OpenMM code with the backbone's topology and positions (N, CA, C; nanometers):
from openmm import Vec3, app, unit

residues = "MET THR VAL ARG GLU VAL LEU VAL MET ALA VAL ASN LEU GLU GLU ARG GLY TYR GLU LEU TYR SER GLN GLN ALA GLU ARG ALA LYS ASN PRO LEU VAL LYS GLY LEU PHE GLN GLU LEU ALA ALA ASP GLU LYS VAL HIS ALA GLU ASP PHE ARG ALA LEU LEU GLU ASP LEU GLU ASP THR GLY GLU LEU GLN PHE PRO GLU GLN GLU LEU PRO SER ILE GLU LYS ARG MET LYS ALA ILE PHE ASP ARG ILE ASP GLU VAL ALA ALA GLN GLU ASP GLY GLU PRO TYR ILE ASP ALA LEU LYS ALA ALA LEU GLU PHE GLU LYS GLU SER TYR LYS LEU TYR ASP ASP LEU PHE LYS LYS ALA THR ASP PRO ASN GLU LYS GLU TYR TYR ASP ALA LEU ARG LYS THR GLU TYR GLU HIS ILE THR SER LEU ALA ASN VAL LEU ALA TYR LEU THR LYS SER GLY ILE TRP PHE ASP ILE GLU GLU SER LYS ARG TRP ASN TRP MET ASN ILE".split()
positions = [
    Vec3(-2.3646, 0.6865, -0.5027),
    Vec3(-2.2901, 0.7187, -0.3836),
    Vec3(-2.2398, 0.8636, -0.3962),
    Vec3(-2.2601, 0.9417, -0.2914),
    Vec3(-2.2176, 1.0816, -0.2947),
    Vec3(-2.0664, 1.0923, -0.2753),
    Vec3(-2.0117, 1.2085, -0.3086),
    Vec3(-1.8687, 1.2333, -0.2899),
    Vec3(-1.8339, 1.2209, -0.1419),
    Vec3(-1.9188, 1.2738, -0.0560),
    Vec3(-1.8949, 1.2650, 0.0881),
    Vec3(-1.8881, 1.1193, 0.1329),
    Vec3(-1.9816, 1.0375, 0.0855),
    Vec3(-1.9826, 0.8943, 0.1223),
    Vec3(-1.8558, 0.8244, 0.0738),
    Vec3(-1.8112, 0.8592, -0.0450),
    Vec3(-1.6882, 0.8007, -0.0993),
    Vec3(-1.5691, 0.8394, -0.0117),
    Vec3(-1.5623, 0.9664, 0.0281),
    Vec3(-1.4510, 1.0122, 0.1105),
    Vec3(-1.4518, 0.9463, 0.2484),
    Vec3(-1.5696, 0.9328, 0.3071),
    Vec3(-1.5799, 0.8650, 0.4373),
    Vec3(-1.5349, 0.7195, 0.4233),
    Vec3(-1.5788, 0.6535, 0.3166),
    Vec3(-1.5387, 0.5150, 0.2920),
    Vec3(-1.3862, 0.5063, 0.2733),
    Vec3(-1.3285, 0.5996, 0.2002),
    Vec3(-1.1840, 0.5994, 0.1756),
    Vec3(-1.1068, 0.6232, 0.3056),
    Vec3(-1.1534, 0.7159, 0.3892),
    Vec3(-1.0884, 0.7394, 0.5190),
    Vec3(-1.0895, 0.6112, 0.5999),
    Vec3(-1.2056, 0.5464, 0.6062),
    Vec3(-1.2181, 0.4226, 0.6835),
    Vec3(-1.1273, 0.3122, 0.6297),
    Vec3(-1.1208, 0.2996, 0.4988),
    Vec3(-1.0358, 0.1980, 0.4369),
    Vec3(-0.8888, 0.2231, 0.4689),
    Vec3(-0.8449, 0.3463, 0.4551),
    Vec3(-0.7050, 0.3788, 0.4820),
    Vec3(-0.6722, 0.3643, 0.6305),
    Vec3(-0.7654, 0.3999, 0.7180),
    Vec3(-0.7429, 0.3821, 0.8621),
    Vec3(-0.7339, 0.2340, 0.8979),
    Vec3(-0.8188, 0.1526, 0.8347),
    Vec3(-0.8100, 0.0063, 0.8560),
    Vec3(-0.6731, -0.0447, 0.8127),
    Vec3(-0.6258, 0.0031, 0.6983),
    Vec3(-0.4940, -0.0359, 0.6489),
    Vec3(-0.3846, 0.0059, 0.7452),
    Vec3(-0.3929, 0.1274, 0.7960),
    Vec3(-0.2934, 0.1755, 0.8912),
    Vec3(-0.2905, 0.0869, 1.0158),
    Vec3(-0.4073, 0.0560, 1.0692),
    Vec3(-0.4158, -0.0296, 1.1892),
    Vec3(-0.3591, -0.1690, 1.1608),
    Vec3(-0.3993, -0.2257, 1.0494),
    Vec3(-0.3533, -0.3600, 1.0109),
    Vec3(-0.2013, -0.3636, 1.0003),
    Vec3(-0.1447, -0.2695, 0.9268),
    Vec3(-0.0010, -0.2706, 0.9038),
    Vec3(0.0780, -0.2341, 1.0285),
    Vec3(0.0252, -0.1438, 1.1088),
    Vec3(0.0932, -0.1083, 1.2344),
    Vec3(0.0993, -0.2288, 1.3277),
    Vec3(-0.0123, -0.3006, 1.3399),
    Vec3(-0.0154, -0.4196, 1.4251),
    Vec3(0.0794, -0.5272, 1.3738),
    Vec3(0.0794, -0.5484, 1.2446),
    Vec3(0.1673, -0.6514, 1.1876),
    Vec3(0.3143, -0.6126, 1.2031),
    Vec3(0.3445, -0.4837, 1.1901),
    Vec3(0.4829, -0.4379, 1.2065),
    Vec3(0.5295, -0.4616, 1.3499),
    Vec3(0.4419, -0.4374, 1.4467),
    Vec3(0.4774, -0.4613, 1.5868),
    Vec3(0.5052, -0.6086, 1.6136),
    Vec3(0.4292, -0.6959, 1.5503),
    Vec3(0.4420, -0.8407, 1.5732),
    Vec3(0.5595, -0.9038, 1.4994),
    Vec3(0.5964, -0.8436, 1.3888),
    Vec3(0.6960, -0.9048, 1.3005),
    Vec3(0.8346, -0.9091, 1.3651),
    Vec3(0.8977, -1.0230, 1.3510),
    Vec3(1.0367, -1.0394, 1.3950),
    Vec3(1.1304, -1.0287, 1.2751),
    Vec3(1.0839, -1.0715, 1.1613),
    Vec3(1.1629, -1.0670, 1.0394),
    Vec3(1.1810, -0.9203, 0.9988),
    Vec3(1.3035, -0.8717, 0.9869),
    Vec3(1.3257, -0.7287, 0.9586),
    Vec3(1.2719, -0.6827, 0.8232),
    Vec3(1.2698, -0.7697, 0.7242),
    Vec3(1.2161, -0.7327, 0.5942),
    Vec3(1.0650, -0.7145, 0.6027),
    Vec3(0.9988, -0.8067, 0.6700),
    Vec3(0.8534, -0.8001, 0.6864),
    Vec3(0.8168, -0.6792, 0.7724),
    Vec3(0.8902, -0.6610, 0.8813),
    Vec3(0.8658, -0.5460, 0.9698),
    Vec3(0.8792, -0.4152, 0.8912),
    Vec3(0.9857, -0.4026, 0.8136),
    Vec3(1.0080, -0.2812, 0.7355),
    Vec3(0.8980, -0.2568, 0.6338),
    Vec3(0.8550, -0.3627, 0.5673),
    Vec3(0.7486, -0.3487, 0.4681),
    Vec3(0.6200, -0.3010, 0.5349),
    Vec3(0.5827, -0.3643, 0.6455),
    Vec3(0.4597, -0.3237, 0.7131),
    Vec3(0.4706, -0.1811, 0.7682),
    Vec3(0.5871, -0.1403, 0.8137),
    Vec3(0.6046, -0.0023, 0.8612),
    Vec3(0.5869, 0.0975, 0.7459),
    Vec3(0.6441, 0.0650, 0.6310),
    Vec3(0.6305, 0.1540, 0.5150),
    Vec3(0.4861, 0.1611, 0.4662),
    Vec3(0.4188, 0.0465, 0.4632),
    Vec3(0.2785, 0.0454, 0.4207),
    Vec3(0.1922, 0.1241, 0.5188),
    Vec3(0.2174, 0.1082, 0.6486),
    Vec3(0.1415, 0.1824, 0.7500),
    Vec3(0.1602, 0.3333, 0.7303),
    Vec3(0.2829, 0.3749, 0.7045),
    Vec3(0.3107, 0.5171, 0.6834),
    Vec3(0.2332, 0.5707, 0.5633),
    Vec3(0.2291, 0.4940, 0.4555),
    Vec3(0.1548, 0.5363, 0.3368),
    Vec3(0.0054, 0.5466, 0.3657),
    Vec3(-0.0481, 0.4475, 0.4351),
    Vec3(-0.1916, 0.4469, 0.4656),
    Vec3(-0.2277, 0.5663, 0.5536),
    Vec3(-0.1397, 0.6020, 0.6456),
    Vec3(-0.1629, 0.7173, 0.7337),
    Vec3(-0.1716, 0.8460, 0.6511),
    Vec3(-0.0794, 0.8630, 0.5568),
    Vec3(-0.0810, 0.9812, 0.4698),
    Vec3(-0.2098, 0.9853, 0.3887),
    Vec3(-0.2503, 0.8711, 0.3343),
    Vec3(-0.3733, 0.8670, 0.2548),
    Vec3(-0.4949, 0.9043, 0.3400),
    Vec3(-0.5035, 0.8499, 0.4600),
    Vec3(-0.6162, 0.8804, 0.5487),
    Vec3(-0.6209, 1.0301, 0.5799),
    Vec3(-0.5046, 1.0889, 0.6088),
    Vec3(-0.4982, 1.2334, 0.6367),
    Vec3(-0.5434, 1.3141, 0.5154),
    Vec3(-0.5008, 1.2731, 0.3966),
    Vec3(-0.5413, 1.3426, 0.2745),
    Vec3(-0.6927, 1.3364, 0.2557),
    Vec3(-0.7507, 1.2198, 0.2773),
    Vec3(-0.8959, 1.2051, 0.2609),
    Vec3(-0.9721, 1.2841, 0.3671),
    Vec3(-0.9198, 1.2867, 0.4891),
    Vec3(-0.9843, 1.3676, 0.5937),
    Vec3(-0.9812, 1.5160, 0.5543),
    Vec3(-0.8690, 1.5615, 0.4990),
    Vec3(-0.8577, 1.7011, 0.4549),
    Vec3(-0.9567, 1.7298, 0.3411),
    Vec3(-0.9701, 1.6358, 0.2494),
    Vec3(-1.0675, 1.6527, 0.1404),
    Vec3(-1.2092, 1.6621, 0.1962),
    Vec3(-1.2376, 1.5782, 0.2933),
    Vec3(-1.3700, 1.5772, 0.3558),
    Vec3(-1.3965, 1.7108, 0.4258),
    Vec3(-1.2959, 1.7637, 0.4958),
    Vec3(-1.3095, 1.8944, 0.5615),
    Vec3(-1.3316, 2.0054, 0.4585),
    Vec3(-1.2552, 2.0007, 0.3478),
    Vec3(-1.2738, 2.0997, 0.2408),
    Vec3(-1.4165, 2.0947, 0.1878),
    Vec3(-1.4640, 1.9767, 0.1636),
    Vec3(-1.5984, 1.9581, 0.1095),
    Vec3(-1.7023, 2.0150, 0.2052),
    Vec3(-1.6853, 1.9866, 0.3336),
    Vec3(-1.7825, 2.0352, 0.4321),
    Vec3(-1.7711, 2.1856, 0.4543),
    Vec3(-1.6494, 2.2408, 0.4474),
    Vec3(-1.6290, 2.3844, 0.4719),
    Vec3(-1.6639, 2.4708, 0.3509),
    Vec3(-1.6207, 2.4281, 0.2333),
    Vec3(-1.6345, 2.5138, 0.1147),
    Vec3(-1.7247, 2.4549, 0.0063),
    Vec3(-1.7546, 2.3261, 0.0169),
    Vec3(-1.8338, 2.2614, -0.0872),
    Vec3(-1.7505, 2.2228, -0.2080),
    Vec3(-1.6189, 2.2455, -0.1996),
    Vec3(-1.5288, 2.2131, -0.3103),
    Vec3(-1.4181, 2.1205, -0.2627),
    Vec3(-1.3541, 2.0569, -0.3572),
    Vec3(-1.2427, 1.9670, -0.3258),
    Vec3(-1.1134, 2.0233, -0.3821),
    Vec3(-1.0116, 2.0291, -0.2991),
    Vec3(-0.8773, 2.0682, -0.3425),
    Vec3(-0.7887, 1.9449, -0.3285),
    Vec3(-0.7652, 1.8762, -0.4383),
    Vec3(-0.6889, 1.7526, -0.4339),
    Vec3(-0.5413, 1.7810, -0.4098),
    Vec3(-0.4811, 1.7081, -0.3144),
    Vec3(-0.3385, 1.7295, -0.2863),
    Vec3(-0.2520, 1.6831, -0.4026),
    Vec3(-0.1383, 1.7485, -0.4199),
    Vec3(-0.0462, 1.7108, -0.5270),
    Vec3(0.0731, 1.6351, -0.4735),
    Vec3(0.0607, 1.5883, -0.3520),
    Vec3(0.1702, 1.5171, -0.2856),
    Vec3(0.1874, 1.3772, -0.3462),
    Vec3(0.3119, 1.3411, -0.3669),
    Vec3(0.3411, 1.2076, -0.4173),
    Vec3(0.4375, 1.1403, -0.3205),
    Vec3(0.4028, 1.0200, -0.2792),
    Vec3(0.4873, 0.9463, -0.1855),
    Vec3(0.6100, 0.8919, -0.2571),
    Vec3(0.7225, 0.8811, -0.1863),
    Vec3(0.8415, 0.8210, -0.2477),
    Vec3(0.8147, 0.6748, -0.2828),
    Vec3(0.8811, 0.6265, -0.3823),
    Vec3(0.8632, 0.4889, -0.4283),
    Vec3(0.8865, 0.3888, -0.3150),
    Vec3(0.7924, 0.2979, -0.2988),
    Vec3(0.8082, 0.1968, -0.1940),
    Vec3(0.9233, 0.1023, -0.2292),
    Vec3(0.9483, 0.0822, -0.3570),
    Vec3(1.0602, -0.0051, -0.3943),
    Vec3(1.1924, 0.0547, -0.3445),
    Vec3(1.2111, 0.1839, -0.3612),
    Vec3(1.3351, 0.2478, -0.3147),
    Vec3(1.3474, 0.2382, -0.1629),
    Vec3(1.2359, 0.2582, -0.0941),
    Vec3(1.2393, 0.2499, 0.0517),
    Vec3(1.2697, 0.1075, 0.0975),
    Vec3(1.2130, 0.0098, 0.0288),
    Vec3(1.2368, -0.1301, 0.0656),
    Vec3(1.3788, -0.1735, 0.0308),
    Vec3(1.4326, -0.1216, -0.0783),
    Vec3(1.5707, -0.1555, -0.1124),
    Vec3(1.6653, -0.1051, -0.0042),
    Vec3(1.6389, 0.0140, 0.0492),
    Vec3(1.7218, 0.0685, 0.1571),
    Vec3(1.7142, -0.0217, 0.2804),
    Vec3(1.5974, -0.0721, 0.3110),
    Vec3(1.5814, -0.1642, 0.4245),
    Vec3(1.6546, -0.2951, 0.3955),
    Vec3(1.6350, -0.3472, 0.2761),
    Vec3(1.6958, -0.4744, 0.2363),
    Vec3(1.8480, -0.4657, 0.2428),
    Vec3(1.9031, -0.3531, 0.1996),
    Vec3(2.0483, -0.3351, 0.1987),
    Vec3(2.1074, -0.3315, 0.3398),
    Vec3(2.0255, -0.2952, 0.4386),
    Vec3(2.0736, -0.2889, 0.5770),
    Vec3(2.0630, -0.4233, 0.6493),
    Vec3(1.9920, -0.5169, 0.5911),
    Vec3(1.9692, -0.6458, 0.6571),
    Vec3(2.0792, -0.7425, 0.6168),
    Vec3(2.1394, -0.8065, 0.7148),
    Vec3(2.2454, -0.9034, 0.6848),
    Vec3(2.1889, -1.0267, 0.6164),
    Vec3(2.0932, -1.0881, 0.6792),
    Vec3(2.0344, -1.2084, 0.6222),
    Vec3(1.8889, -1.2153, 0.6636),
    Vec3(1.8060, -1.2535, 0.5724),
    Vec3(1.6637, -1.2637, 0.5999),
    Vec3(1.6244, -1.4103, 0.5907),
    Vec3(1.5808, -1.4634, 0.7022),
    Vec3(1.5376, -1.6030, 0.7040),
    Vec3(1.4074, -1.6163, 0.6272),
    Vec3(1.3975, -1.7207, 0.5508),
    Vec3(1.2762, -1.7433, 0.4739),
    Vec3(1.1587, -1.7799, 0.5642),
    Vec3(1.1855, -1.8430, 0.6754),
    Vec3(1.0786, -1.8814, 0.7674),
    Vec3(1.1349, -1.8791, 0.9083),
    Vec3(1.0727, -1.8058, 0.9960),
    Vec3(1.1159, -1.8020, 1.1350),
    Vec3(1.0133, -1.8744, 1.2198),
    Vec3(1.0597, -1.9521, 1.3145),
    Vec3(0.9703, -2.0286, 1.3997),
    Vec3(0.8703, -1.9384, 1.4700),
    Vec3(0.7449, -1.9793, 1.4654),
    Vec3(0.6408, -1.9095, 1.5376),
    Vec3(0.5986, -1.7760, 1.4798),
    Vec3(0.6445, -1.7436, 1.3623),
    Vec3(0.6042, -1.6158, 1.3034),
    Vec3(0.5159, -1.6404, 1.1807),
    Vec3(0.3874, -1.6163, 1.1965),
    Vec3(0.2935, -1.6444, 1.0859),
    Vec3(0.2812, -1.5288, 0.9868),
    Vec3(0.3943, -1.4724, 0.9464),
    Vec3(0.3860, -1.3544, 0.8615),
    Vec3(0.3461, -1.3858, 0.7181),
    Vec3(0.3607, -1.5103, 0.6767),
    Vec3(0.3202, -1.5432, 0.5398),
    Vec3(0.1709, -1.5178, 0.5231),
    Vec3(0.0918, -1.5625, 0.6212),
    Vec3(-0.0526, -1.5372, 0.6161),
    Vec3(-0.0822, -1.3875, 0.6232),
    Vec3(-0.0063, -1.3159, 0.7043),
    Vec3(-0.0258, -1.1710, 0.7155),
    Vec3(0.0047, -1.1021, 0.5821),
    Vec3(0.1106, -1.1452, 0.5148),
    Vec3(0.1436, -1.0880, 0.3843),
    Vec3(0.0348, -1.1179, 0.2816),
    Vec3(-0.0174, -1.2402, 0.2852),
    Vec3(-0.1249, -1.2762, 0.1919),
    Vec3(-0.2507, -1.1951, 0.2195),
    Vec3(-0.2842, -1.1755, 0.3477),
    Vec3(-0.4015, -1.0948, 0.3838),
    Vec3(-0.3814, -0.9495, 0.3408),
    Vec3(-0.2613, -0.8986, 0.3596),
    Vec3(-0.2304, -0.7617, 0.3191),
    Vec3(-0.2416, -0.7462, 0.1675),
    Vec3(-0.1989, -0.8472, 0.0954),
    Vec3(-0.2083, -0.8449, -0.0507),
    Vec3(-0.3543, -0.8334, -0.0938),
    Vec3(-0.4424, -0.9086, -0.0306),
    Vec3(-0.5857, -0.9013, -0.0621),
    Vec3(-0.6427, -0.7646, -0.0253),
    Vec3(-0.5991, -0.7098, 0.0883),
    Vec3(-0.6446, -0.5776, 0.1307),
    Vec3(-0.6049, -0.4723, 0.0269),
    Vec3(-0.4822, -0.4791, -0.0201),
    Vec3(-0.4352, -0.3821, -0.1192),
    Vec3(-0.5093, -0.3967, -0.2519),
    Vec3(-0.5437, -0.5177, -0.2878),
    Vec3(-0.6218, -0.5378, -0.4108),
    Vec3(-0.7589, -0.4724, -0.3980),
    Vec3(-0.8171, -0.4797, -0.2783),
    Vec3(-0.9465, -0.4154, -0.2516),
    Vec3(-0.9328, -0.2636, -0.2639),
    Vec3(-0.8255, -0.2087, -0.2072),
    Vec3(-0.8014, -0.0645, -0.2160),
    Vec3(-0.7801, -0.0222, -0.3610),
    Vec3(-0.7005, -0.1000, -0.4330),
    Vec3(-0.6756, -0.0681, -0.5741),
    Vec3(-0.8073, -0.0648, -0.6516),
    Vec3(-0.8929, -0.1624, -0.6281),
    Vec3(-1.0205, -0.1696, -0.6998),
    Vec3(-1.1048, -0.0453, -0.6720),
    Vec3(-1.1097, -0.0024, -0.5463),
    Vec3(-1.1869, 0.1177, -0.5118),
    Vec3(-1.1364, 0.2378, -0.5914),
    Vec3(-1.0053, 0.2625, -0.5878),
    Vec3(-0.9510, 0.3802, -0.6546),
    Vec3(-0.9574, 0.3674, -0.8068),
    Vec3(-0.9479, 0.2460, -0.8571),
    Vec3(-0.9618, 0.2244, -1.0008),
    Vec3(-1.1049, 0.2549, -1.0451),
    Vec3(-1.2027, 0.2104, -0.9663),
    Vec3(-1.3433, 0.2403, -0.9979),
    Vec3(-1.3683, 0.3907, -0.9938),
    Vec3(-1.3144, 0.4578, -0.8912),
    Vec3(-1.3315, 0.6027, -0.8799),
    Vec3(-1.2652, 0.6745, -0.9972),
    Vec3(-1.1468, 0.6274, -1.0362),
    Vec3(-1.0764, 0.6856, -1.1506),
    Vec3(-1.1622, 0.6734, -1.2768),
    Vec3(-1.2188, 0.5564, -1.2985),
    Vec3(-1.2978, 0.5336, -1.4199),
    Vec3(-1.4260, 0.6165, -1.4226),
    Vec3(-1.4824, 0.6468, -1.3057),
    Vec3(-1.6072, 0.7234, -1.2983),
    Vec3(-1.5842, 0.8740, -1.2950),
    Vec3(-1.4641, 0.9170, -1.2604),
    Vec3(-1.4361, 1.0599, -1.2456),
    Vec3(-1.4456, 1.1318, -1.3787),
    Vec3(-1.4998, 1.2514, -1.3732),
    Vec3(-1.5084, 1.3338, -1.4941),
    Vec3(-1.4207, 1.4582, -1.4823),
    Vec3(-1.4002, 1.5057, -1.3607),
    Vec3(-1.3138, 1.6210, -1.3364),
    Vec3(-1.1682, 1.5785, -1.3551),
    Vec3(-1.0898, 1.6496, -1.4368),
    Vec3(-0.9503, 1.6107, -1.4621),
    Vec3(-0.8637, 1.6030, -1.3357),
    Vec3(-0.8823, 1.6968, -1.2412),
    Vec3(-0.8045, 1.6927, -1.1171),
    Vec3(-0.8409, 1.5714, -1.0322),
    Vec3(-0.9684, 1.5437, -1.0274),
    Vec3(-1.0164, 1.4265, -0.9527),
    Vec3(-0.9604, 1.2990, -1.0167),
    Vec3(-0.9677, 1.2923, -1.1468),
    Vec3(-0.9176, 1.1756, -1.2203),
    Vec3(-0.7676, 1.1560, -1.1947),
    Vec3(-0.6924, 1.2657, -1.1987),
    Vec3(-0.5479, 1.2597, -1.1754),
    Vec3(-0.5174, 1.2114, -1.0330),
    Vec3(-0.5952, 1.2594, -0.9364),
    Vec3(-0.5752, 1.2202, -0.7969),
    Vec3(-0.6018, 1.0707, -0.7781),
    Vec3(-0.7138, 1.0225, -0.8304),
    Vec3(-0.7451, 0.8802, -0.8171),
    Vec3(-0.6447, 0.7931, -0.8923),
    Vec3(-0.5935, 0.8444, -1.0026),
    Vec3(-0.4914, 0.7700, -1.0762),
    Vec3(-0.3649, 0.7557, -0.9918),
    Vec3(-0.3246, 0.8630, -0.9255),
    Vec3(-0.2059, 0.8569, -0.8382),
    Vec3(-0.2289, 0.7584, -0.7239),
    Vec3(-0.3492, 0.7584, -0.6683),
    Vec3(-0.3789, 0.6650, -0.5590),
    Vec3(-0.3755, 0.5204, -0.6062),
    Vec3(-0.4343, 0.4952, -0.7219),
    Vec3(-0.4346, 0.3552, -0.7673),
    Vec3(-0.2938, 0.3095, -0.8035),
    Vec3(-0.2097, 0.4006, -0.8520),
    Vec3(-0.0701, 0.3644, -0.8796),
    Vec3(0.0035, 0.3306, -0.7503),
    Vec3(-0.0234, 0.4067, -0.6446),
    Vec3(0.0381, 0.3777, -0.5148),
    Vec3(-0.0088, 0.2424, -0.4637),
    Vec3(-0.1372, 0.2149, -0.4763),
    Vec3(-0.1894, 0.0849, -0.4311),
    Vec3(-0.1288, -0.0285, -0.5139),
    Vec3(-0.1085, -0.0045, -0.6424),
    Vec3(-0.0453, -0.1056, -0.7259),
    Vec3(0.0985, -0.1315, -0.6805),
    Vec3(0.1692, -0.0234, -0.6424),
    Vec3(0.3045, -0.0405, -0.5871),
    Vec3(0.3001, -0.1238, -0.4589),
    Vec3(0.1983, -0.1017, -0.3774),
    Vec3(0.1832, -0.1805, -0.2547),
    Vec3(0.1618, -0.3281, -0.2879),
    Vec3(0.0787, -0.3542, -0.3862),
    Vec3(0.0541, -0.4924, -0.4299),
    Vec3(0.1856, -0.5557, -0.4760),
    Vec3(0.2593, -0.4809, -0.5573),
    Vec3(0.3872, -0.5305, -0.6079),
    Vec3(0.4858, -0.5569, -0.4948),
    Vec3(0.4911, -0.4658, -0.3984),
    Vec3(0.5857, -0.4831, -0.2869),
    Vec3(0.5515, -0.6066, -0.2052),
    Vec3(0.4257, -0.6267, -0.1782),
    Vec3(0.3842, -0.7445, -0.1009),
    Vec3(0.4128, -0.8725, -0.1790),
    Vec3(0.3834, -0.8719, -0.3082),
    Vec3(0.4079, -0.9907, -0.3910),
    Vec3(0.5573, -1.0224, -0.3972),
    Vec3(0.6414, -0.9206, -0.4100),
    Vec3(0.7856, -0.9425, -0.4155),
    Vec3(0.8401, -0.9991, -0.2850),
    Vec3(0.8007, -0.9405, -0.1720),
    Vec3(0.8490, -0.9884, -0.0430),
    Vec3(0.7964, -1.1294, -0.0158),
    Vec3(0.6710, -1.1526, -0.0481),
    Vec3(0.6138, -1.2865, -0.0302),
    Vec3(0.6883, -1.3890, -0.1151),
    Vec3(0.7157, -1.3559, -0.2390),
    Vec3(0.7886, -1.4478, -0.3272),
    Vec3(0.9301, -1.4712, -0.2757),
    Vec3(0.9944, -1.3653, -0.2298),
    Vec3(1.1307, -1.3777, -0.1794),
    Vec3(1.1356, -1.4702, -0.0578),
    Vec3(1.0426, -1.4501, 0.0340),
    Vec3(1.0455, -1.5257, 0.1593),
    Vec3(1.0003, -1.6701, 0.1439),
    Vec3(0.9126, -1.6955, 0.0500),
    Vec3(0.8632, -1.8324, 0.0327),
    Vec3(0.9386, -1.9079, -0.0756),
    Vec3(1.0189, -1.8348, -0.1537),
    Vec3(1.0912, -1.8949, -0.2663),
    Vec3(0.9950, -1.9697, -0.3591),
    Vec3(0.8757, -1.9123, -0.3707),
    Vec3(0.7707, -1.9787, -0.4485),
    Vec3(0.7741, -1.9370, -0.5947),
    Vec3(0.6925, -2.0011, -0.6718),
    Vec3(0.6795, -1.9702, -0.8139),
    Vec3(0.6094, -1.8378, -0.8386),
    Vec3(0.5603, -1.7729, -0.7316),
    Vec3(0.4956, -1.6432, -0.7473),
    Vec3(0.5900, -1.5467, -0.8175),
    Vec3(0.7189, -1.5623, -0.7902),
    Vec3(0.8199, -1.4727, -0.8461),
    Vec3(0.8074, -1.4620, -0.9976),
    Vec3(0.7795, -1.5749, -1.0613),
    Vec3(0.7720, -1.5756, -1.2068),
    Vec3(0.6380, -1.5238, -1.2577),
    Vec3(0.5391, -1.5156, -1.1680),
    Vec3(0.4092, -1.4609, -1.2057),
    Vec3(0.4074, -1.3089, -1.2026),
    Vec3(0.5061, -1.2495, -1.1359),
    Vec3(0.5126, -1.1045, -1.1266),
    Vec3(0.5652, -1.0510, -1.2589),
    Vec3(0.4954, -0.9509, -1.3129),
    Vec3(0.5397, -0.8892, -1.4368),
    Vec3(0.6877, -0.8529, -1.4230),
    Vec3(0.7662, -0.8875, -1.5227),
    Vec3(0.9119, -0.8725, -1.5118),
    Vec3(0.9552, -0.7318, -1.4738),
    Vec3(0.8861, -0.6319, -1.5254),
    Vec3(0.9250, -0.4943, -1.4931),
    Vec3(0.8925, -0.4578, -1.3486),
    Vec3(0.8128, -0.5398, -1.2812),
    Vec3(0.7763, -0.5127, -1.1423),
    Vec3(0.8541, -0.5992, -1.0425),
    Vec3(0.9325, -0.6948, -1.0915),
    Vec3(1.0130, -0.7774, -1.0012),
    Vec3(1.1271, -0.6968, -0.9454),
    Vec3(1.1529, -0.7176, -0.8211),
    Vec3(1.2655, -0.6514, -0.7583),
    Vec3(1.3872, -0.7426, -0.7701),
    Vec3(1.4522, -0.7357, -0.8834),
    Vec3(1.5649, -0.8255, -0.9100),
    Vec3(1.6819, -0.8023, -0.8157),
    Vec3(1.6876, -0.6901, -0.7510),
    Vec3(1.7942, -0.6624, -0.6554),
    Vec3(1.7859, -0.7540, -0.5324),
    Vec3(1.6771, -0.8264, -0.5182),
    Vec3(1.6653, -0.9206, -0.4068),
    Vec3(1.7448, -1.0487, -0.4352),
    Vec3(1.7952, -1.0606, -0.5571),
    Vec3(1.8795, -1.1753, -0.5951),
    Vec3(1.8179, -1.3104, -0.5637),
    Vec3(1.7022, -1.3292, -0.6149),
    Vec3(1.6364, -1.4592, -0.5932),
    Vec3(1.6953, -1.5628, -0.6846),
] * unit.nanometer
topology = app.Topology()
chain = topology.addChain("A")
for resn in residues:
    res = topology.addResidue(resn, chain)
    for name in ("N", "CA", "C"):
        topology.addAtom(name, app.Element.getBySymbol(name[0]), res)
């Protein structure tokens, strides 16, 4: 697969993520779920823009200039949302967000796998560093979805999350 094909695939993946999360955020009534999907959509939008810029660089100059931008921690952003919410119902009538969270979790695992594969194949140090940052962001997304899902379902998933990745401030 060429670098151009990889970049086109990455743009498409991030745009799909943006659409998915934007739609789910619009539908969500639960403020915690809405906030999470809004934050994920914002991240996916930034990633898509970065990949489009890389694609333009490649087409214009034949070279890649990897951005050094780092997104703020999703855990910090979610804690700010959580702190503003009075009470979060574990289940709201007519809101199928549990399935949406599970689907989003699978989507993020797919994204993580792509960037992890690219990281492992990269030979250029800048390219490797960029893919490493992306896979770390996707891992944060996986963690955020798992934490919110565990919190809302009060399921045993909470104990399956690596202790250093649990958001203990949710007071489960």
